[in-house]
C-alpha positions in Angstrom: -17.7 -12.4 -59.3 -19.0 -8.8 -59.6 -17.8 -5.9 -57.8 -19.7 -4.3 -55.2 -20.6 -0.7 -55.6 -18.2 1.8 -54.6 -20.9 4.3 -52.9 -22.1 1.2 -51.3 -19.0 0.4 -49.8 -18.9 3.7 -48.4 -22.2 4.0 -47.9 -23.3 7.4 -49.6 -25.1 8.1 -52.1 -24.2 9.6 -55.7 -24.8 13.2 -54.6 -22.3 13.3 -51.8 -20.0 16.2 -51.7 -16.0 15.7 -51.8 -16.3 16.3 -47.3 -19.0 13.4 -47.2 -16.9 11.2 -49.3 -13.9 12.0 -47.3 -15.9 11.5 -44.1 -17.6 8.1 -44.8 -13.8 6.7 -46.0 -12.2 7.8 -42.5 -14.9 6.2 -40.7 -15.3 3.3 -42.5 -11.2 2.7 -42.6 -11.0 3.5 -39.2 -13.5 0.6 -38.4 -11.4 -2.0 -40.7 -7.9 -1.2 -40.3 -6.0 -4.0 -40.4 -4.0 -2.8 -36.8 -7.5 -3.1 -35.1 -8.0 -6.9 -36.7 -4.6 -8.6 -36.8 -4.8 -11.7 -39.0 -8.4 -11.2 -39.8 -8.5 -11.7 -43.8 -12.0 -10.6 -44.2 -11.0 -7.2 -42.8 -8.2 -6.7 -44.7 -10.3 -7.5 -47.8 -13.0 -4.9 -46.8 -10.3 -2.4 -46.2 -8.7 -2.9 -49.5 -12.4 -2.3 -51.0 -12.7 0.9 -48.9 -9.5 2.0 -49.9 -10.2 1.2 -53.6 -13.9 3.3 -53.8 -12.4 6.2 -51.9 -9.5 6.1 -54.6 -11.9 6.8 -57.5 -14.8 8.8 -55.7 -12.0 11.2 -54.5 -11.1 12.3 -57.6 -13.7 14.1 -59.9 -12.5 13.1 -63.0 -12.6 9.4 -62.2 -15.9 9.7 -60.5 -17.4 11.0 -63.5 -16.5 8.0 -65.4 -17.1 5.7 -62.8 -20.9 7.3 -62.8 -20.8 7.0 -66.5 -19.7 3.6 -67.3 -19.3 2.1 -63.6 -16.4 -0.4 -63.1 -16.0 -1.1 -66.9 -14.1 2.6 -66.9 -11.2 0.9 -65.1 -11.0 -2.7 -66.4 -8.3 -2.8 -68.9 -9.7 -5.5 -70.4 -12.8 -3.5 -71.7 -12.6 -1.3 -74.4 -11.5 2.2 -73.3 -10.8 1.5 -70.0 -7.6 1.8 -68.0 -6.3 0.5 -65.1 -4.1 2.5 -62.7 -3.9 4.7 -59.4 -3.4 8.4 -58.6 -2.3 7.3 -55.0 1.0 4.5 -54.3 -0.7 2.7 -51.7 -2.7 3.1 -48.5 0.0 5.4 -47.4 -0.7 7.8 -49.8 -4.5 7.8 -49.6 -4.0 8.5 -45.9 -2.0 11.4 -46.6 -4.4 13.1 -48.8 -6.3 13.8 -45.6 -6.0 17.3 -44.0 -4.1 17.1 -41.1 -2.7 13.6 -42.4 -3.6 10.6 -41.8 -4.8 8.8 -38.2 -2.7 9.3 -35.3 -2.8 6.0 -33.4 -2.6 3.6 -36.2 0.9 3.8 -36.7 2.2 4.2 -40.4 -0.4 6.5 -41.8 0.3 9.5 -39.0 2.3 12.4 -40.4 5.9 11.5 -39.4 6.8 14.9 -38.4 3.6 14.9 -36.1 3.7 14.8 -32.0 4.7 11.0 -31.1 4.2 9.9 -27.9 7.1 8.6 -25.7 8.0 5.3 -24.9 6.9 3.5 -21.7 9.6 2.2 -19.5 8.8 -1.0 -17.0 10.7 -1.2 -13.5 11.1 -4.0 -11.6 11.2 -3.4 -7.9 11.9 -5.7 -4.9 10.5 -5.3 -1.4 10.1 -7.3 1.9 6.9 -9.4 2.9 6.4 -6.6 5.7 6.7 -3.5 3.1 3.8 -5.4 0.9 1.6 -5.9 4.0 2.4 -2.4 5.7 2.8 -0.5 2.5 6.2 1.6 2.2 7.7 4.6 0.2 10.8 3.8 -2.2 12.9 6.0 -4.1 14.1 4.3 -7.4 16.6 5.8 -10.1 15.4 5.6 -13.6 17.3 5.9 -16.6 15.3 7.2 -19.7 15.4 9.5 -22.4 14.7 13.3 -21.7 14.1 16.3 -23.7 17.6 18.4 -23.9 16.9 21.3 -21.3 19.3 23.5 -23.5 17.4 23.2 -26.3 14.2 22.2 -25.1 13.9 19.6 -27.5 14.5 21.0 -30.7 18.0 19.8 -31.2 19.2 23.4 -32.3 21.5 25.7 -30.7 20.4 27.6 -27.8 19.0 31.3 -29.7 18.4 29.5 -32.8 15.2 27.2 -34.3 15.2 24.5 -36.6 14.7 25.7 -40.4 11.5 24.5 -42.6 12.6 22.0 -44.9 12.8 23.8 -48.6 12.8 20.4 -49.9 9.2 19.1 -48.8 8.0 22.6 -47.3 7.6 21.1 -44.3 5.5 18.7 -45.0 8.0 15.7 -44.1 7.1 14.2 -47.4 7.9 14.2 -51.2 5.2 13.5 -53.8 6.2 12.3 -57.4 4.1 11.5 -60.1 4.5 9.8 -63.5 1.7 10.1 -66.4 1.0 6.4 -68.1 -1.0 5.3 -71.0 -3.1 3.9 -68.2 -3.3 7.2 -65.9 -1.2 9.0 -63.1 0.5 7.4 -60.8 1.2 9.1 -57.5 3.9 8.3 -54.9 4.5 9.7 -51.7 8.0 8.9 -49.8 9.7 10.6 -46.8 11.9 13.4 -47.7 15.4 12.4 -47.8 16.6 16.1 -46.8 14.8 16.2 -43.5 14.7 12.8 -42.7 10.5 13.0 -42.5 10.6 15.8 -39.8 9.7 18.5 -42.2 12.7 20.4 -40.2 16.2 21.3 -41.0 18.6 22.2 -38.3 21.5 24.2 -39.5 23.3 25.0 -36.1 22.8 21.7 -34.0 23.0 21.9 -29.9 26.1 20.8 -28.7 24.7 19.0 -25.8 22.7 16.6 -27.4 24.4 16.5 -31.0 20.8 17.7 -32.4 18.9 14.8 -31.3 16.8 17.4 -28.9 16.8 14.3 -26.5 19.6 13.1 -23.7 20.0 9.9 -21.5 19.3 10.9 -18.0 18.6 8.8 -15.2 16.0 10.1 -12.6 15.3 9.7 -9.2 11.5 9.0 -8.6 9.5 8.5 -5.3 7.4 5.5 -5.4 4.4 4.6 -2.7 3.9 1.4 -2.2 0.1 0.7 -0.7 -0.7 -1.8 1.9 -1.5 -4.8 0.8 0.3 -4.8 -2.6 0.9 -8.5 -3.6 3.5 -10.0 -5.8 3.4 -9.7 -9.5 1.1 -6.5 -9.3 2.1 -3.5 -11.4 1.8 0.4 -10.2 1.6 3.2 -12.9 3.1 6.3 -13.0 1.4 8.3 -15.7 4.1 10.6 -17.5 7.0 9.5 -15.8 8.2 7.2 -19.1 10.2 8.5 -21.6 9.7 12.4 -23.4 7.9 12.5 -26.3 8.6 13.5 -29.7 8.1 17.3 -31.1 5.1 18.0 -28.6 3.9 14.5 -27.8 3.2 13.6 -24.4 5.6 11.2 -22.1 4.8 7.7 -21.8 4.2 6.3 -18.1 6.6 4.3 -16.1 5.0 0.8 -15.1 6.6 -0.4 -11.7 6.4 -4.6 -11.4 6.6 -5.4 -7.5 8.2 -8.7 -6.3 7.9 -9.3 -2.9 10.2 -11.5 -0.8 9.0 -14.8 0.9 8.7 -14.8 4.9 10.5 -17.0 6.9 7.3 -17.9 8.7 3.9 -16.7 6.9 2.9 -17.6 3.8 -0.1 -15.5 1.8 -3.1 -16.3 -0.4 -4.8 -13.2 -1.4 -5.1 -11.3 1.9 -5.0 -14.3 4.3 -1.9 -15.4 6.0 -0.9 -19.1 6.9 1.1 -20.3 9.5 2.5 -23.9 10.5 2.8 -24.1 14.4 4.2 -26.5 16.7 1.8 -27.3 19.6 3.1 -29.7 22.4 1.3 -33.0 22.9 0.4 -32.2 26.3 -1.3 -28.7 25.2 -2.8 -30.4 22.5 -4.4 -32.7 24.8 -5.1 -30.9 27.6 -6.1 -27.7 25.7 -4.5 -24.4 26.8 -2.9 -20.8 25.9 -0.6 -20.6 23.2 1.5 -17.4 21.9 0.8 -17.3 18.2 3.1 -14.8 16.1 1.4 -12.4 13.5 2.9 -9.7 11.6 2.7 -7.1 14.3 3.6 -9.1 17.5 2.5 -12.2 19.4 -1.0 -12.5 20.7 -2.3 -15.1 22.8 -5.2 -17.9 21.7 -6.5 -20.9 23.6 -6.8 -23.9 21.9 -9.5 -26.5 22.8 -8.9 -29.6 24.7 -8.4 -32.6 22.4 -6.7 -30.6 19.8 -5.7 -33.3 16.6 -2.8 -33.3 14.5 -3.3 -31.0 11.4 -6.4 -28.6 12.9 -6.8 -25.2 11.6 -7.6 -22.0 13.9 -8.9 -18.7 11.8 -7.5 -15.7 13.7 -9.9 -13.0 12.5 -8.4 -9.6 11.2 -4.7 -10.7 11.9 -3.9 -10.8 8.1 -3.1 -8.4 5.3 -4.8 -5.3 5.3 -6.8 -5.1 1.9 -6.2 -2.5 -1.1 -7.5 0.7 -0.7 -9.6 -0.4 2.8 -9.2 -0.7 6.1 -10.0 -4.5 6.3 -8.3 -7.5 7.0 -7.8 -10.6 6.1 -7.1 -13.5 8.6 -4.4 -15.4 9.7 -4.8 -19.3 9.7 -3.1 -21.3 12.2 -2.4 -25.4 11.3 -1.6 -27.0 14.4 1.4 -29.4 13.9 1.3 -31.6 17.5 5.1 -32.3 18.7 5.5 -35.9 20.2 8.5 -36.4 21.7 11.0 -39.0 20.3 12.6 -39.8 23.4 11.1 -40.6 27.0 12.8 -41.0 30.4 12.0 -44.2 32.4 9.5 -42.3 34.5 7.3 -40.3 31.7 7.1 -44.0 29.9 5.9 -44.7 33.3 3.5 -42.0 33.0 2.4 -42.6 29.7 1.8 -46.5 30.6 -0.7 -45.4 33.1 -2.4 -42.9 31.2 -2.9 -45.5 28.7 -4.3 -48.1 30.8 -6.7 -45.5 32.6 -7.7 -45.1 28.9 -8.5 -49.1 28.5 -5.1 -49.3 26.1 -2.6 -52.0 26.3 0.6 -50.6 24.4 1.5 -54.1 23.9 -1.7 -55.4 22.0 -2.7 -54.3 18.5 -6.1 -53.7 17.9 -7.8 -53.9 14.3 -9.6 -50.5 13.8 -8.3 -48.7 17.0 -5.0 -47.4 17.8 -3.4 -47.5 21.5 -1.8 -44.3 22.4 1.6 -45.9 21.6 0.7 -46.9 18.1 -0.1 -43.2 17.8 3.1 -42.2 18.9 4.9 -44.9 17.0 3.2 -43.6 13.7 4.5 -40.0 14.3 7.7 -41.1 14.8 7.8 -43.1 11.5 
């Protein structure tokens, strides 16, 4: 299968300048970078083609050979051709960019450039009422911070890290080997400075030259009314300190809400199972319903059946970033007495008789009052 034209791969013309070639490569490489397409074989293939095209077209000598002979100039199976690369791999290609690599894609970024601090996660448990009404909490977060004594440089106060004499401050060391197939170049982190480009001759005694120390910071957290179990709060810049001037990470607070002894929650609505005396359910009347802010009076209608649910408007949870509230849904659990006195039994019998029911008879399709009582007791 014929190889694609290098100019077509980068989307440029043959008269493109060096800056045009570099700009086209950056754009194409970002588009097909493996970090953005994990597990995508086609994207990985395109990424390799883009790197190969840039490797040739960015070198004036190789570009001239390609313009004259095409791919044959680099095919070792054809006379006069050679195979090889002026770079040791993707990292070397990226390091050829001014300023070094793509920050944010990981391995291709310069090792001595700014690095954002790590994000942190904190699990915070609050009560049901605190979630409903909102509250403030103070938490103690262990994290790495820049050393106050040296300002994060790692060097003793009054001194500064020196530029590495081996790599000249780049943090990288390039080696080149000439072979019959061309010049091979590789780039590796500088061993003398660990890839930072700086050497600390007089380390800070407090952080031992790390530039960072472990500290626990007390942070005030505002919990908004209406937050629910499992939701997350984000506090920007409260994570670990960045490296070499990079921004601090963020702190993510995961909310765990304790269950309530009476209420259950679904969204912003509350649910309550409430016992209602049989007489009140039959005759109707006023009951005292508990809410999160106290009790409220509610009149249930005559003949309320077991399992009937009543909705009390605006007695639920405050909605996040709003003044509106959910509702309270009360499910009536009609309580039938398990034992009756002789006088009470006679009264219930008279009630049954007045309703045309005989407690000694079983009826198909219709139950007497005593049948219903028996069903509730079983």
